[in-house]
PDB file with SEQRES, HELIX, SHEET and CRYST1 records, atoms N, CA, C and O in Angstrom:
SEQRES   1 A   81  MET GLU GLN LYS ARG VAL ILE ILE PHE THR THR PRO THR          
SEQRES   2 A   81  CYS THR TYR CYS ARG GLN VAL LYS ARG TYR LEU ILE GLU          
SEQRES   3 A   81  LYS LYS VAL ARG PHE LYS GLU VAL ASP VAL SER ARG ASN          
SEQRES   4 A   81  THR LYS ALA ALA GLN ASP MET MET ARG LYS SER GLY GLN          
SEQRES   5 A   81  GLN GLY VAL PRO GLN LEU TRP ILE ASN ASN ARG PRO ILE          
SEQRES   6 A   81  VAL GLY PHE ASP ARG PRO LYS ILE ASP LYS MET LEU ASN          
SEQRES   7 A   81  LEU LYS THR                                                  
HELIX    1 AA1 THR A   15  GLU A   26  1                                  12    
HELIX    2 AA2 THR A   40  SER A   50  1                                  11    
HELIX    3 AA3 ARG A   70  LEU A   77  1                                   8    
SHEET    1 AA1 4 LYS A  32  ASP A  35  0                                        
SHEET    2 AA1 4 VAL A   6  THR A  10  1                                        
SHEET    3 AA1 4 GLN A  57  ILE A  60 -1                                        
SHEET    4 AA1 4 ARG A  63  VAL A  66 -1                                        
CRYST1    1.000    1.000    1.000  90.00  90.00  90.00 P 1           1          
ATOM      1  N   MET A   1      58.355  43.258  99.485  1.00  0.00           N  
ATOM      2  CA  MET A   1      58.775  42.458 100.632  1.00  0.00           C  
ATOM      3  C   MET A   1      57.629  41.518 101.017  1.00  0.00           C  
ATOM      4  O   MET A   1      56.485  41.952 101.153  1.00  0.00           O  
ATOM      5  N   GLU A   2      57.931  40.272 101.187  1.00  0.00           N  
ATOM      6  CA  GLU A   2      56.931  39.272 101.535  1.00  0.00           C  
ATOM      7  C   GLU A   2      56.511  39.425 102.990  1.00  0.00           C  
ATOM      8  O   GLU A   2      57.339  39.594 103.885  1.00  0.00           O  
ATOM      9  N   GLN A   3      55.187  39.359 103.200  1.00  0.00           N  
ATOM     10  CA  GLN A   3      54.698  39.475 104.571  1.00  0.00           C  
ATOM     11  C   GLN A   3      54.931  38.177 105.320  1.00  0.00           C  
ATOM     12  O   GLN A   3      54.808  37.085 104.765  1.00  0.00           O  
ATOM     13  N   LYS A   4      55.265  38.320 106.571  1.00  0.00           N  
ATOM     14  CA  LYS A   4      55.465  37.156 107.429  1.00  0.00           C  
ATOM     15  C   LYS A   4      54.117  36.548 107.776  1.00  0.00           C  
ATOM     16  O   LYS A   4      53.098  37.239 107.779  1.00  0.00           O  
ATOM     17  N   ARG A   5      54.114  35.257 108.067  1.00  0.00           N  
ATOM     18  CA  ARG A   5      52.895  34.552 108.429  1.00  0.00           C  
ATOM     19  C   ARG A   5      52.568  34.837 109.895  1.00  0.00           C  
ATOM     20  O   ARG A   5      53.381  34.575 110.781  1.00  0.00           O  
ATOM     21  N   VAL A   6      51.376  35.374 110.142  1.00  0.00           N  
ATOM     22  CA  VAL A   6      50.968  35.780 111.483  1.00  0.00           C  
ATOM     23  C   VAL A   6      49.704  35.023 111.877  1.00  0.00           C  
ATOM     24  O   VAL A   6      48.690  35.085 111.181  1.00  0.00           O  
ATOM     25  N   ILE A   7      49.774  34.313 112.993  1.00  0.00           N  
ATOM     26  CA  ILE A   7      48.619  33.631 113.564  1.00  0.00           C  
ATOM     27  C   ILE A   7      48.435  34.179 114.973  1.00  0.00           C  
ATOM     28  O   ILE A   7      49.396  34.286 115.735  1.00  0.00           O  
ATOM     29  N   ILE A   8      47.187  34.527 115.318  1.00  0.00           N  
ATOM     30  CA  ILE A   8      46.891  35.036 116.659  1.00  0.00           C  
ATOM     31  C   ILE A   8      45.944  34.061 117.342  1.00  0.00           C  
ATOM     32  O   ILE A   8      44.866  33.759 116.828  1.00  0.00           O  
ATOM     33  N   PHE A   9      46.356  33.579 118.495  1.00  0.00           N  
ATOM     34  CA  PHE A   9      45.501  32.727 119.315  1.00  0.00           C  
ATOM     35  C   PHE A   9      44.781  33.642 120.305  1.00  0.00           C  
ATOM     36  O   PHE A   9      45.419  34.392 121.043  1.00  0.00           O  
ATOM     37  N   THR A  10      43.442  33.576 120.314  1.00  0.00           N  
ATOM     38  CA  THR A  10      42.630  34.497 121.094  1.00  0.00           C  
ATOM     39  C   THR A  10      41.503  33.766 121.817  1.00  0.00           C  
ATOM     40  O   THR A  10      41.268  32.575 121.614  1.00  0.00           O  
ATOM     41  N   THR A  11      40.815  34.529 122.671  1.00  0.00           N  
ATOM     42  CA  THR A  11      39.514  34.123 123.216  1.00  0.00           C  
ATOM     43  C   THR A  11      38.590  35.343 123.083  1.00  0.00           C  
ATOM     44  O   THR A  11      39.070  36.475 123.031  1.00  0.00           O  
ATOM     45  N   PRO A  12      37.279  35.122 123.027  1.00  0.00           N  
ATOM     46  CA  PRO A  12      36.353  36.239 122.825  1.00  0.00           C  
ATOM     47  C   PRO A  12      36.336  37.254 123.969  1.00  0.00           C  
ATOM     48  O   PRO A  12      35.999  38.416 123.745  1.00  0.00           O  
ATOM     49  N   THR A  13      36.687  36.848 125.177  1.00  0.00           N  
ATOM     50  CA  THR A  13      36.602  37.748 126.330  1.00  0.00           C  
ATOM     51  C   THR A  13      37.905  38.498 126.609  1.00  0.00           C  
ATOM     52  O   THR A  13      37.972  39.278 127.559  1.00  0.00           O  
ATOM     53  N   CYS A  14      38.919  38.278 125.812  1.00  0.00           N  
ATOM     54  CA  CYS A  14      40.254  38.832 126.058  1.00  0.00           C  
ATOM     55  C   CYS A  14      40.393  40.248 125.492  1.00  0.00           C  
ATOM     56  O   CYS A  14      40.348  40.453 124.279  1.00  0.00           O  
ATOM     57  N   THR A  15      40.562  41.217 126.392  1.00  0.00           N  
ATOM     58  CA  THR A  15      40.716  42.616 125.988  1.00  0.00           C  
ATOM     59  C   THR A  15      41.998  42.825 125.184  1.00  0.00           C  
ATOM     60  O   THR A  15      41.987  43.528 124.174  1.00  0.00           O  
ATOM     61  N   TYR A  16      43.093  42.225 125.621  1.00  0.00           N  
ATOM     62  CA  TYR A  16      44.359  42.394 124.898  1.00  0.00           C  
ATOM     63  C   TYR A  16      44.304  41.762 123.518  1.00  0.00           C  
ATOM     64  O   TYR A  16      44.978  42.226 122.598  1.00  0.00           O  
ATOM     65  N   CYS A  17      43.513  40.714 123.362  1.00  0.00           N  
ATOM     66  CA  CYS A  17      43.347  40.099 122.040  1.00  0.00           C  
ATOM     67  C   CYS A  17      42.719  41.108 121.082  1.00  0.00           C  
ATOM     68  O   CYS A  17      43.167  41.249 119.944  1.00  0.00           O  
ATOM     69  N   ARG A  18      41.683  41.809 121.541  1.00  0.00           N  
ATOM     70  CA  ARG A  18      41.037  42.821 120.699  1.00  0.00           C  
ATOM     71  C   ARG A  18      42.013  43.947 120.374  1.00  0.00           C  
ATOM     72  O   ARG A  18      42.032  44.453 119.252  1.00  0.00           O  
ATOM     73  N   GLN A  19      42.819  44.337 121.352  1.00  0.00           N  
ATOM     74  CA  GLN A  19      43.777  45.416 121.119  1.00  0.00           C  
ATOM     75  C   GLN A  19      44.830  45.030 120.085  1.00  0.00           C  
ATOM     76  O   GLN A  19      45.164  45.824 119.205  1.00  0.00           O  
ATOM     77  N   VAL A  20      45.346  43.818 120.193  1.00  0.00           N  
ATOM     78  CA  VAL A  20      46.389  43.409 119.248  1.00  0.00           C  
ATOM     79  C   VAL A  20      45.812  43.250 117.846  1.00  0.00           C  
ATOM     80  O   VAL A  20      46.485  43.572 116.866  1.00  0.00           O  
ATOM     81  N   LYS A  21      44.591  42.764 117.731  1.00  0.00           N  
ATOM     82  CA  LYS A  21      43.969  42.650 116.408  1.00  0.00           C  
ATOM     83  C   LYS A  21      43.762  44.034 115.802  1.00  0.00           C  
ATOM     84  O   LYS A  21      44.036  44.243 114.620  1.00  0.00           O  
ATOM     85  N   ARG A  22      43.277  44.983 116.611  1.00  0.00           N  
ATOM     86  CA  ARG A  22      43.073  46.355 116.133  1.00  0.00           C  
ATOM     87  C   ARG A  22      44.403  46.960 115.688  1.00  0.00           C  
ATOM     88  O   ARG A  22      44.475  47.635 114.661  1.00  0.00           O  
ATOM     89  N   TYR A  23      45.446  46.714 116.463  1.00  0.00           N  
ATOM     90  CA  TYR A  23      46.776  47.244 116.135  1.00  0.00           C  
ATOM     91  C   TYR A  23      47.266  46.691 114.789  1.00  0.00           C  
ATOM     92  O   TYR A  23      47.750  47.444 113.944  1.00  0.00           O  
ATOM     93  N   LEU A  24      47.139  45.386 114.600  1.00  0.00           N  
ATOM     94  CA  LEU A  24      47.610  44.789 113.346  1.00  0.00           C  
ATOM     95  C   LEU A  24      46.788  45.271 112.157  1.00  0.00           C  
ATOM     96  O   LEU A  24      47.330  45.470 111.070  1.00  0.00           O  
ATOM     97  N   ILE A  25      45.487  45.461 112.352  1.00  0.00           N  
ATOM     98  CA  ILE A  25      44.649  45.988 111.269  1.00  0.00           C  
ATOM     99  C   ILE A  25      45.095  47.407 110.911  1.00  0.00           C  
ATOM    100  O   ILE A  25      45.196  47.746 109.732  1.00  0.00           O  
ATOM    101  N   GLU A  26      45.362  48.236 111.922  1.00  0.00           N  
ATOM    102  CA  GLU A  26      45.859  49.595 111.674  1.00  0.00           C  
ATOM    103  C   GLU A  26      47.151  49.581 110.874  1.00  0.00           C  
ATOM    104  O   GLU A  26      47.362  50.422 110.000  1.00  0.00           O  
ATOM    105  N   LYS A  27      48.012  48.621 111.178  1.00  0.00           N  
ATOM    106  CA  LYS A  27      49.314  48.514 110.504  1.00  0.00           C  
ATOM    107  C   LYS A  27      49.227  47.740 109.184  1.00  0.00           C  
ATOM    108  O   LYS A  27      50.236  47.513 108.517  1.00  0.00           O  
ATOM    109  N   LYS A  28      47.991  47.335 108.818  1.00  0.00           N  
ATOM    110  CA  LYS A  28      47.736  46.608 107.565  1.00  0.00           C  
ATOM    111  C   LYS A  28      48.497  45.282 107.497  1.00  0.00           C  
ATOM    112  O   LYS A  28      49.036  44.905 106.456  1.00  0.00           O  
ATOM    113  N   VAL A  29      48.525  44.591 108.629  1.00  0.00           N  
ATOM    114  CA  VAL A  29      49.162  43.275 108.709  1.00  0.00           C  
ATOM    115  C   VAL A  29      48.058  42.228 108.641  1.00  0.00           C  
ATOM    116  O   VAL A  29      47.132  42.235 109.452  1.00  0.00           O  
ATOM    117  N   ARG A  30      48.160  41.339 107.677  1.00  0.00           N  
ATOM    118  CA  ARG A  30      47.191  40.246 107.582  1.00  0.00           C  
ATOM    119  C   ARG A  30      47.524  39.189 108.614  1.00  0.00           C  
ATOM    120  O   ARG A  30      48.693  38.918 108.891  1.00  0.00           O  
ATOM    121  N   PHE A  31      46.477  38.592 109.185  1.00  0.00           N  
ATOM    122  CA  PHE A  31      46.685  37.559 110.188  1.00  0.00           C  
ATOM    123  C   PHE A  31      45.537  36.571 110.152  1.00  0.00           C  
ATOM    124  O   PHE A  31      44.446  36.859 109.659  1.00  0.00           O  
ATOM    125  N   LYS A  32      45.819  35.405 110.687  1.00  0.00           N  
ATOM    126  CA  LYS A  32      44.794  34.379 110.868  1.00  0.00           C  
ATOM    127  C   LYS A  32      44.505  34.318 112.363  1.00  0.00           C  
ATOM    128  O   LYS A  32      45.427  34.259 113.176  1.00  0.00           O  
ATOM    129  N   GLU A  33      43.230  34.330 112.720  1.00  0.00           N  
ATOM    130  CA  GLU A  33      42.844  34.271 114.127  1.00  0.00           C  
ATOM    131  C   GLU A  33      42.331  32.880 114.465  1.00  0.00           C  
ATOM    132  O   GLU A  33      41.541  32.301 113.720  1.00  0.00           O  
ATOM    133  N   VAL A  34      42.787  32.349 115.597  1.00  0.00           N  
ATOM    134  CA  VAL A  34      42.330  31.058 116.091  1.00  0.00           C  
ATOM    135  C   VAL A  34      41.765  31.266 117.491  1.00  0.00           C  
ATOM    136  O   VAL A  34      42.482  31.676 118.404  1.00  0.00           O  
ATOM    137  N   ASP A  35      40.480  30.982 117.652  1.00  0.00           N  
ATOM    138  CA  ASP A  35      39.801  31.114 118.944  1.00  0.00           C  
ATOM    139  C   ASP A  35      40.024  29.822 119.730  1.00  0.00           C  
ATOM    140  O   ASP A  35      39.400  28.801 119.443  1.00  0.00           O  
ATOM    141  N   VAL A  36      40.911  29.872 120.717  1.00  0.00           N  
ATOM    142  CA  VAL A  36      41.249  28.655 121.465  1.00  0.00           C  
ATOM    143  C   VAL A  36      40.157  28.242 122.440  1.00  0.00           C  
ATOM    144  O   VAL A  36      40.212  27.140 122.986  1.00  0.00           O  
ATOM    145  N   SER A  37      39.165  29.099 122.673  1.00  0.00           N  
ATOM    146  CA  SER A  37      38.043  28.685 123.521  1.00  0.00           C  
ATOM    147  C   SER A  37      37.115  27.738 122.762  1.00  0.00           C  
ATOM    148  O   SER A  37      36.345  27.000 123.377  1.00  0.00           O  
ATOM    149  N   ARG A  38      37.182  27.756 121.445  1.00  0.00           N  
ATOM    150  CA  ARG A  38      36.346  26.878 120.613  1.00  0.00           C  
ATOM    151  C   ARG A  38      37.138  25.754 119.959  1.00  0.00           C  
ATOM    152  O   ARG A  38      36.558  24.777 119.484  1.00  0.00           O  
ATOM    153  N   ASN A  39      38.444  25.886 119.935  1.00  0.00           N  
ATOM    154  CA  ASN A  39      39.285  24.915 119.242  1.00  0.00           C  
ATOM    155  C   ASN A  39      40.279  24.319 120.250  1.00  0.00           C  
ATOM    156  O   ASN A  39      41.381  24.840 120.427  1.00  0.00           O  
ATOM    157  N   THR A  40      39.882  23.236 120.898  1.00  0.00           N  
ATOM    158  CA  THR A  40      40.720  22.660 121.952  1.00  0.00           C  
ATOM    159  C   THR A  40      42.022  22.085 121.397  1.00  0.00           C  
ATOM    160  O   THR A  40      43.048  22.110 122.076  1.00  0.00           O  
ATOM    161  N   LYS A  41      41.987  21.572 120.174  1.00  0.00           N  
ATOM    162  CA  LYS A  41      43.217  21.047 119.581  1.00  0.00           C  
ATOM    163  C   LYS A  41      44.234  22.180 119.385  1.00  0.00           C  
ATOM    164  O   LYS A  41      45.420  22.009 119.666  1.00  0.00           O  
ATOM    165  N   ALA A  42      43.771  23.319 118.907  1.00  0.00           N  
ATOM    166  CA  ALA A  42      44.664  24.469 118.732  1.00  0.00           C  
ATOM    167  C   ALA A  42      45.188  24.953 120.084  1.00  0.00           C  
ATOM    168  O   ALA A  42      46.354  25.331 120.197  1.00  0.00           O  
ATOM    169  N   ALA A  43      44.332  24.944 121.109  1.00  0.00           N  
ATOM    170  CA  ALA A  43      44.757  25.366 122.449  1.00  0.00           C  
ATOM    171  C   ALA A  43      45.852  24.445 122.977  1.00  0.00           C  
ATOM    172  O   ALA A  43      46.840  24.911 123.544  1.00  0.00           O  
ATOM    173  N   GLN A  44      45.677  23.145 122.790  1.00  0.00           N  
ATOM    174  CA  GLN A  44      46.690  22.187 123.237  1.00  0.00           C  
ATOM    175  C   GLN A  44      47.986  22.370 122.465  1.00  0.00           C  
ATOM    176  O   GLN A  44      49.071  22.319 123.044  1.00  0.00           O  
ATOM    177  N   ASP A  45      47.875  22.582 121.164  1.00  0.00           N  
ATOM    178  CA  ASP A  45      49.046  22.782 120.321  1.00  0.00           C  
ATOM    179  C   ASP A  45      49.798  24.052 120.742  1.00  0.00           C  
ATOM    180  O   ASP A  45      51.026  24.054 120.832  1.00  0.00           O  
ATOM    181  N   MET A  46      49.044  25.130 120.999  1.00  0.00           N  
ATOM    182  CA  MET A  46      49.631  26.394 121.435  1.00  0.00           C  
ATOM    183  C   MET A  46      50.402  26.198 122.742  1.00  0.00           C  
ATOM    184  O   MET A  46      51.534  26.662 122.878  1.00  0.00           O  
ATOM    185  N   MET A  47      49.783  25.511 123.694  1.00  0.00           N  
ATOM    186  CA  MET A  47      50.434  25.283 124.991  1.00  0.00           C  
ATOM    187  C   MET A  47      51.667  24.402 124.857  1.00  0.00           C  
ATOM    188  O   MET A  47      52.688  24.655 125.497  1.00  0.00           O  
ATOM    189  N   ARG A  48      51.576  23.375 124.029  1.00  0.00           N  
ATOM    190  CA  ARG A  48      52.705  22.468 123.842  1.00  0.00           C  
ATOM    191  C   ARG A  48      53.895  23.205 123.239  1.00  0.00           C  
ATOM    192  O   ARG A  48      55.036  22.983 123.643  1.00  0.00           O  
ATOM    193  N   LYS A  49      53.628  24.080 122.275  1.00  0.00           N  
ATOM    194  CA  LYS A  49      54.711  24.788 121.587  1.00  0.00           C  
ATOM    195  C   LYS A  49      55.322  25.903 122.431  1.00  0.00           C  
ATOM    196  O   LYS A  49      56.539  26.089 122.436  1.00  0.00           O  
ATOM    197  N   SER A  50      54.469  26.648 123.149  1.00  0.00           N  
ATOM    198  CA  SER A  50      54.980  27.828 123.849  1.00  0.00           C  
ATOM    199  C   SER A  50      55.195  27.601 125.345  1.00  0.00           C  
ATOM    200  O   SER A  50      55.938  28.340 125.991  1.00  0.00           O  
ATOM    201  N   GLY A  51      54.533  26.565 125.895  1.00  0.00           N  
ATOM    202  CA  GLY A  51      54.580  26.355 127.331  1.00  0.00           C  
ATOM    203  C   GLY A  51      53.695  27.333 128.094  1.00  0.00           C  
ATOM    204  O   GLY A  51      53.731  27.374 129.324  1.00  0.00           O  
ATOM    205  N   GLN A  52      52.907  28.114 127.376  1.00  0.00           N  
ATOM    206  CA  GLN A  52      52.047  29.132 127.979  1.00  0.00           C  
ATOM    207  C   GLN A  52      50.604  28.895 127.548  1.00  0.00           C  
ATOM    208  O   GLN A  52      50.340  28.463 126.426  1.00  0.00           O  
ATOM    209  N   GLN A  53      49.675  29.185 128.458  1.00  0.00           N  
ATOM    210  CA  GLN A  53      48.272  29.063 128.068  1.00  0.00           C  
ATOM    211  C   GLN A  53      47.580  30.411 127.937  1.00  0.00           C  
ATOM    212  O   GLN A  53      46.420  30.477 127.529  1.00  0.00           O  
ATOM    213  N   GLY A  54      48.285  31.493 128.284  1.00  0.00           N  
ATOM    214  CA  GLY A  54      47.693  32.824 128.196  1.00  0.00           C  
ATOM    215  C   GLY A  54      47.544  33.291 126.760  1.00  0.00           C  
ATOM    216  O   GLY A  54      48.305  32.898 125.876  1.00  0.00           O  
ATOM    217  N   VAL A  55      46.538  34.146 126.548  1.00  0.00           N  
ATOM    218  CA  VAL A  55      46.321  34.775 125.254  1.00  0.00           C  
ATOM    219  C   VAL A  55      46.317  36.287 125.441  1.00  0.00           C  
ATOM    220  O   VAL A  55      46.043  36.752 126.547  1.00  0.00           O  
ATOM    221  N   PRO A  56      46.603  37.062 124.424  1.00  0.00           N  
ATOM    222  CA  PRO A  56      46.861  36.604 123.078  1.00  0.00           C  
ATOM    223  C   PRO A  56      48.266  36.031 122.937  1.00  0.00           C  
ATOM    224  O   PRO A  56      49.192  36.390 123.665  1.00  0.00           O  
ATOM    225  N   GLN A  57      48.383  35.136 121.982  1.00  0.00           N  
ATOM    226  CA  GLN A  57      49.686  34.680 121.539  1.00  0.00           C  
ATOM    227  C   GLN A  57      49.760  34.934 120.050  1.00  0.00           C  
ATOM    228  O   GLN A  57      48.871  34.546 119.293  1.00  0.00           O  
ATOM    229  N   LEU A  58      50.814  35.580 119.647  1.00  0.00           N  
ATOM    230  CA  LEU A  58      51.061  35.791 118.227  1.00  0.00           C  
ATOM    231  C   LEU A  58      52.181  34.860 117.816  1.00  0.00           C  
ATOM    232  O   LEU A  58      53.206  34.752 118.489  1.00  0.00           O  
ATOM    233  N   TRP A  59      51.968  34.201 116.715  1.00  0.00           N  
ATOM    234  CA  TRP A  59      53.019  33.359 116.144  1.00  0.00           C  
ATOM    235  C   TRP A  59      53.389  33.998 114.819  1.00  0.00           C  
ATOM    236  O   TRP A  59      52.608  33.987 113.867  1.00  0.00           O  
ATOM    237  N   ILE A  60      54.591  34.553 114.771  1.00  0.00           N  
ATOM    238  CA  ILE A  60      55.080  35.225 113.579  1.00  0.00           C  
ATOM    239  C   ILE A  60      56.149  34.335 112.968  1.00  0.00           C  
ATOM    240  O   ILE A  60      57.224  34.141 113.536  1.00  0.00           O  
ATOM    241  N   ASN A  61      55.827  33.799 111.795  1.00  0.00           N  
ATOM    242  CA  ASN A  61      56.692  32.803 111.152  1.00  0.00           C  
ATOM    243  C   ASN A  61      57.083  31.712 112.141  1.00  0.00           C  
ATOM    244  O   ASN A  61      58.240  31.298 112.207  1.00  0.00           O  
ATOM    245  N   ASN A  62      56.096  31.254 112.908  1.00  0.00           N  
ATOM    246  CA  ASN A  62      56.240  30.136 113.853  1.00  0.00           C  
ATOM    247  C   ASN A  62      57.061  30.481 115.098  1.00  0.00           C  
ATOM    248  O   ASN A  62      57.480  29.578 115.823  1.00  0.00           O  
ATOM    249  N   ARG A  63      57.295  31.758 115.356  1.00  0.00           N  
ATOM    250  CA  ARG A  63      57.997  32.180 116.577  1.00  0.00           C  
ATOM    251  C   ARG A  63      56.998  32.893 117.488  1.00  0.00           C  
ATOM    252  O   ARG A  63      56.363  33.858 117.063  1.00  0.00           O  
ATOM    253  N   PRO A  64      56.846  32.434 118.735  1.00  0.00           N  
ATOM    254  CA  PRO A  64      55.778  32.960 119.584  1.00  0.00           C  
ATOM    255  C   PRO A  64      56.113  34.276 120.288  1.00  0.00           C  
ATOM    256  O   PRO A  64      57.251  34.539 120.674  1.00  0.00           O  
ATOM    257  N   ILE A  65      55.064  35.087 120.432  1.00  0.00           N  
ATOM    258  CA  ILE A  65      55.076  36.246 121.311  1.00  0.00           C  
ATOM    259  C   ILE A  65      53.853  36.082 122.199  1.00  0.00           C  
ATOM    260  O   ILE A  65      52.729  36.016 121.701  1.00  0.00           O  
ATOM    261  N   VAL A  66      54.058  36.016 123.497  1.00  0.00           N  
ATOM    262  CA  VAL A  66      52.951  35.851 124.436  1.00  0.00           C  
ATOM    263  C   VAL A  66      52.574  37.229 124.967  1.00  0.00           C  
ATOM    264  O   VAL A  66      53.411  37.939 125.524  1.00  0.00           O  
ATOM    265  N   GLY A  67      51.301  37.602 124.790  1.00  0.00           N  
ATOM    266  CA  GLY A  67      50.831  38.908 125.233  1.00  0.00           C  
ATOM    267  C   GLY A  67      50.960  39.947 124.136  1.00  0.00           C  
ATOM    268  O   GLY A  67      51.538  39.691 123.080  1.00  0.00           O  
ATOM    269  N   PHE A  68      50.410  41.126 124.404  1.00  0.00           N  
ATOM    270  CA  PHE A  68      50.474  42.232 123.448  1.00  0.00           C  
ATOM    271  C   PHE A  68      51.757  43.011 123.713  1.00  0.00           C  
ATOM    272  O   PHE A  68      51.741  44.057 124.361  1.00  0.00           O  
ATOM    273  N   ASP A  69      52.865  42.485 123.202  1.00  0.00           N  
ATOM    274  CA  ASP A  69      54.188  43.086 123.375  1.00  0.00           C  
ATOM    275  C   ASP A  69      54.506  43.881 122.107  1.00  0.00           C  
ATOM    276  O   ASP A  69      55.165  43.387 121.192  1.00  0.00           O  
ATOM    277  N   ARG A  70      54.021  45.126 122.079  1.00  0.00           N  
ATOM    278  CA  ARG A  70      54.124  45.948 120.870  1.00  0.00           C  
ATOM    279  C   ARG A  70      55.568  46.105 120.374  1.00  0.00           C  
ATOM    280  O   ARG A  70      55.788  45.964 119.171  1.00  0.00           O  
ATOM    281  N   PRO A  71      56.560  46.387 121.221  1.00  0.00           N  
ATOM    282  CA  PRO A  71      57.930  46.514 120.703  1.00  0.00           C  
ATOM    283  C   PRO A  71      58.432  45.228 120.032  1.00  0.00           C  
ATOM    284  O   PRO A  71      59.094  45.284 118.995  1.00  0.00           O  
ATOM    285  N   LYS A  72      58.117  44.088 120.620  1.00  0.00           N  
ATOM    286  CA  LYS A  72      58.559  42.822 120.035  1.00  0.00           C  
ATOM    287  C   LYS A  72      57.826  42.546 118.719  1.00  0.00           C  
ATOM    288  O   LYS A  72      58.425  42.066 117.756  1.00  0.00           O  
ATOM    289  N   ILE A  73      56.532  42.853 118.688  1.00  0.00           N  
ATOM    290  CA  ILE A  73      55.748  42.674 117.456  1.00  0.00           C  
ATOM    291  C   ILE A  73      56.312  43.571 116.359  1.00  0.00           C  
ATOM    292  O   ILE A  73      56.534  43.122 115.235  1.00  0.00           O  
ATOM    293  N   ASP A  74      56.543  44.843 116.689  1.00  0.00           N  
ATOM    294  CA  ASP A  74      57.090  45.785 115.708  1.00  0.00           C  
ATOM    295  C   ASP A  74      58.428  45.308 115.160  1.00  0.00           C  
ATOM    296  O   ASP A  74      58.689  45.387 113.960  1.00  0.00           O  
ATOM    297  N   LYS A  75      59.266  44.813 116.055  1.00  0.00           N  
ATOM    298  CA  LYS A  75      60.594  44.345 115.629  1.00  0.00           C  
ATOM    299  C   LYS A  75      60.481  43.128 114.709  1.00  0.00           C  
ATOM    300  O   LYS A  75      61.124  43.072 113.661  1.00  0.00           O  
ATOM    301  N   MET A  76      59.653  42.148 115.114  1.00  0.00           N  
ATOM    302  CA  MET A  76      59.549  40.924 114.313  1.00  0.00           C  
ATOM    303  C   MET A  76      58.871  41.161 112.963  1.00  0.00           C  
ATOM    304  O   MET A  76      59.135  40.444 111.997  1.00  0.00           O  
ATOM    305  N   LEU A  77      57.995  42.173 112.900  1.00  0.00           N  
ATOM    306  CA  LEU A  77      57.303  42.475 111.644  1.00  0.00           C  
ATOM    307  C   LEU A  77      57.918  43.667 110.893  1.00  0.00           C  
ATOM    308  O   LEU A  77      57.409  44.084 109.852  1.00  0.00           O  
ATOM    309  N   ASN A  78      59.012  44.205 111.430  1.00  0.00           N  
ATOM    310  CA  ASN A  78      59.676  45.374 110.827  1.00  0.00           C  
ATOM    311  C   ASN A  78      58.704  46.529 110.661  1.00  0.00           C  
ATOM    312  O   ASN A  78      58.670  47.160 109.604  1.00  0.00           O  
ATOM    313  N   LEU A  79      57.912  46.815 111.688  1.00  0.00           N  
ATOM    314  CA  LEU A  79      56.945  47.913 111.641  1.00  0.00           C  
ATOM    315  C   LEU A  79      57.569  49.177 112.208  1.00  0.00           C  
ATOM    316  O   LEU A  79      58.374  49.130 113.139  1.00  0.00           O  
ATOM    317  N   LYS A  80      57.189  50.284 111.641  1.00  0.00           N  
ATOM    318  CA  LYS A  80      57.633  51.572 112.169  1.00  0.00           C  
ATOM    319  C   LYS A  80      56.557  52.065 113.138  1.00  0.00           C  
ATOM    320  O   LYS A  80      55.364  51.950 112.859  1.00  0.00           O  
ATOM    321  N   THR A  81      56.981  52.611 114.268  1.00  0.00           N  
ATOM    322  CA  THR A  81      56.000  53.088 115.251  1.00  0.00           C  
ATOM    323  C   THR A  81      55.621  54.527 115.004  1.00  0.00           C  
ATOM    324  O   THR A  81      54.807  55.086 115.739  1.00  0.00           O  
TER     325      THR A  81                                                      
END                                                                             
């Protein structure tokens, strides 16, 4: 089964960002991390697409999840809890 494309928009001071990254690593999900505190273009793009500026934001196959919403992440990635 092909893995879905996962991008996580984070900031270094965000506790939930660290939690979601740890969770995905535990579940062996590969992801690309984008630090929006250092990449203003990515931050603007994230806000334009989702209408939200909060992090973490996970984009799974270009569909956003704002916050560490474990049930939604599990469903979109077909993960077993």
